C-alpha positions in Angstrom: -0.3 -0.1 -0.1 2.6 2.3 0.9 4.3 2.2 -2.6 0.7 3.3 -4.3 0.2 5.7 -2.1 3.7 7.7 -2.7 2.5 7.6 -6.0 -0.4 9.3 -5.7 0.2 11.2 -2.4 1.2 14.5 -4.4 -1.7 14.9 -6.7 -4.4 13.9 -3.6 -2.8 17.1 -1.7 -2.7 19.1 -4.5 -6.5 18.0 -4.7 -7.7 18.9 -1.5 -5.5 22.1 -1.6 -7.8 23.4 -4.8 -11.0 22.6 -2.8 -10.3 23.2 0.9 -7.5 26.6 0.2 -5.3 25.5 3.2 -2.4 24.0 2.9 -2.5 22.9 6.8 -5.9 21.2 6.1 -4.6 19.6 3.3 -2.0 17.6 5.2 -4.3 17.0 8.2 -6.9 15.2 5.4 -4.4 13.9 3.7 -3.5 12.3 6.9 -6.9 10.6 7.7 -7.3 9.6 3.5 -4.0 7.5 4.2 -5.4 6.0 7.5 -9.1 5.1 5.4 -7.5 3.9 2.5 -5.3 1.9 4.9 -7.7 0.5 6.9 -9.8 -0.4 3.9 -7.4 -1.2 1.7 -9.3 -5.1 1.2 -12.3 -3.8 0.1 -10.2 -2.6 -3.5 -11.4 -4.5 -6.0 -9.2 -4.2 -8.6 -5.9 -2.5 -8.6 -6.3 -0.7 -11.8 -9.0 1.5 -9.7 -6.4 2.6 -6.5 -6.3 6.2 -8.1 -10.1 6.4 -8.4 -11.1 4.6 -5.5 -8.4 7.2 -3.1 -9.4 10.1 -4.7 -13.4 9.1 -3.5 -12.2 8.3 -0.1 -10.4 12.1 -0.2 -13.8 13.5 -1.5 -15.7 11.9 1.6 -12.9 12.6 4.0 -13.3 16.4 2.6 -17.4 16.6 2.4 -17.1 14.7 6.5 -14.6 17.6 7.2 -16.7 20.4 6.6 -19.6 19.0 7.9 -18.7 18.1 11.3 -16.4 21.7 11.2 -19.2 24.2 10.2 -18.7 27.7 11.8 -22.3 28.7 13.0 -22.3 32.6 14.0 -24.8 33.2 16.6 -27.0 36.3 15.1 -27.7 38.7 17.6 -31.7 39.6 17.8 -31.0 42.9 15.7 -27.7 42.1 13.9 -29.7 40.8 10.8 -33.3 42.7 9.7 -34.8 40.3 6.7 -35.1 42.3 3.3 -38.7 41.8 2.4 -39.4 40.8 -1.3 -40.9 44.8 -2.8 -44.2 42.2 -4.0 -44.4 41.4 -0.2 -43.9 45.2 1.1 -46.7 46.7 -1.6 -49.3 43.7 -0.2 -48.6 45.1 3.0 -48.8 48.5 2.2 -51.8 47.8 0.3 -53.6 45.5 3.2 -53.2 48.8 5.0 -55.2 50.7 2.4 -57.7 47.7 2.2 -58.9 48.1 5.8 -60.9 51.4 5.6 -62.4 50.0 2.0 -63.9 47.3 4.4 -65.7 49.9 6.1 -67.6 50.5 2.8 -69.3 46.8 2.6 -72.7 46.4 3.4 -73.0 45.2 7.6 -73.5 41.6 6.7 -70.3 41.6 3.9 -68.5 43.0 5.7 -68.2 41.0 9.4 -68.2 38.2 6.8 -65.0 39.6 5.4 -63.1 40.9 7.9 -63.7 37.5 10.3 -62.3 35.5 6.9 -60.0 38.0 5.2 -58.2 40.2 7.9 -58.6 37.8 10.8 -57.7 34.5 8.5 -60.7 32.3 10.2 -61.8 29.6 7.9 -65.5 29.8 6.5 -66.5 27.3 9.2 -65.7 29.1 11.9 -67.2 32.5 9.9 -70.1 30.5 9.7 -70.0 29.8 13.5 -69.7 33.0 14.8 -72.1 34.4 12.5 -75.0 31.7 13.0 -75.0 30.7 9.5 -75.0 27.7 7.9 -71.4 27.2 5.7 -73.1 27.8 2.4 -74.5 30.9 3.7 -71.0 31.8 4.9 -69.4 31.2 1.6 -72.1 32.8 -0.4 -71.7 36.2 2.1 -67.3 36.0 1.5 -68.0 35.5 -2.3 -70.3 38.4 -2.6 -68.1 40.3 -0.7 -65.3 39.6 -2.4 -66.8 41.1 -5.6 -68.0 43.9 -3.5 -64.2 45.0 -2.1 -63.0 44.4 -5.3 -65.4 46.8 -7.4 -64.2 49.4 -4.5 -60.6 48.4 -5.0 -60.6 48.9 -8.7 -63.2 52.1 -8.4 -61.0 53.9 -5.9 -56.8 52.5 -6.7 -55.2 52.4 -9.6 -52.8 48.5 -9.6 -50.4 47.9 -11.7 -49.3 44.0 -11.1 -46.5 42.4 -13.1 -45.3 38.7 -13.0 -44.5 38.7 -9.4 -47.8 40.3 -8.3 -48.2 43.8 -7.7 -45.7 46.0 -8.8 -47.4 49.6 -7.9 -50.8 50.9 -6.3 -51.8 54.0 -5.6 -55.0 55.5 -4.6 -57.5 57.6 -7.2 -57.5 61.2 -7.0 -61.4 60.5 -5.6 -60.1 58.2 -3.1 -57.4 59.8 -1.8 -59.4 59.8 1.9 -58.7 56.1 1.9 -55.5 56.4 1.8 -55.6 59.1 4.8 -57.5 56.9 6.7 -54.8 54.6 6.4 -51.3 56.0 6.7 -50.7 55.1 3.4 -49.9 58.4 0.6 
């Protein structure tokens, strides 16, 4: 095994340095590769496959090293501020703008819509809370959505694209909605 090892040792070391970028680490990994290869030499089926076999052991040893030596830096709560995608920010702003529009819905639709769309209740929970049948709640929510859509398209210019809502702003006649919601 030693003579075969000496034949491939320098190439394996170069391979490790290329993968890790660290010569000292390469020596440590190379030593581990030698130990593993020596212990498992009997598993080698054909001597003409020795080079490929050694490279496989080397690759696996490098991967094992990185798995066991992952550096995880703990983040302080205020150290990392997640950048939200523009479409999410626009949806959040639009949600603030929508709240006053719910007040324009007729009472029976407003209650169902607030519970379903703003509070996130299931249609069954809306039905239970309002004392309706499930089909009655579904009907109110569906009709409420149509009415809200009419109010929305009447009062807002909405620009959409592949990503969703790109931009929106209230039409001049509906600037009161924007002021109520704090969106200018």
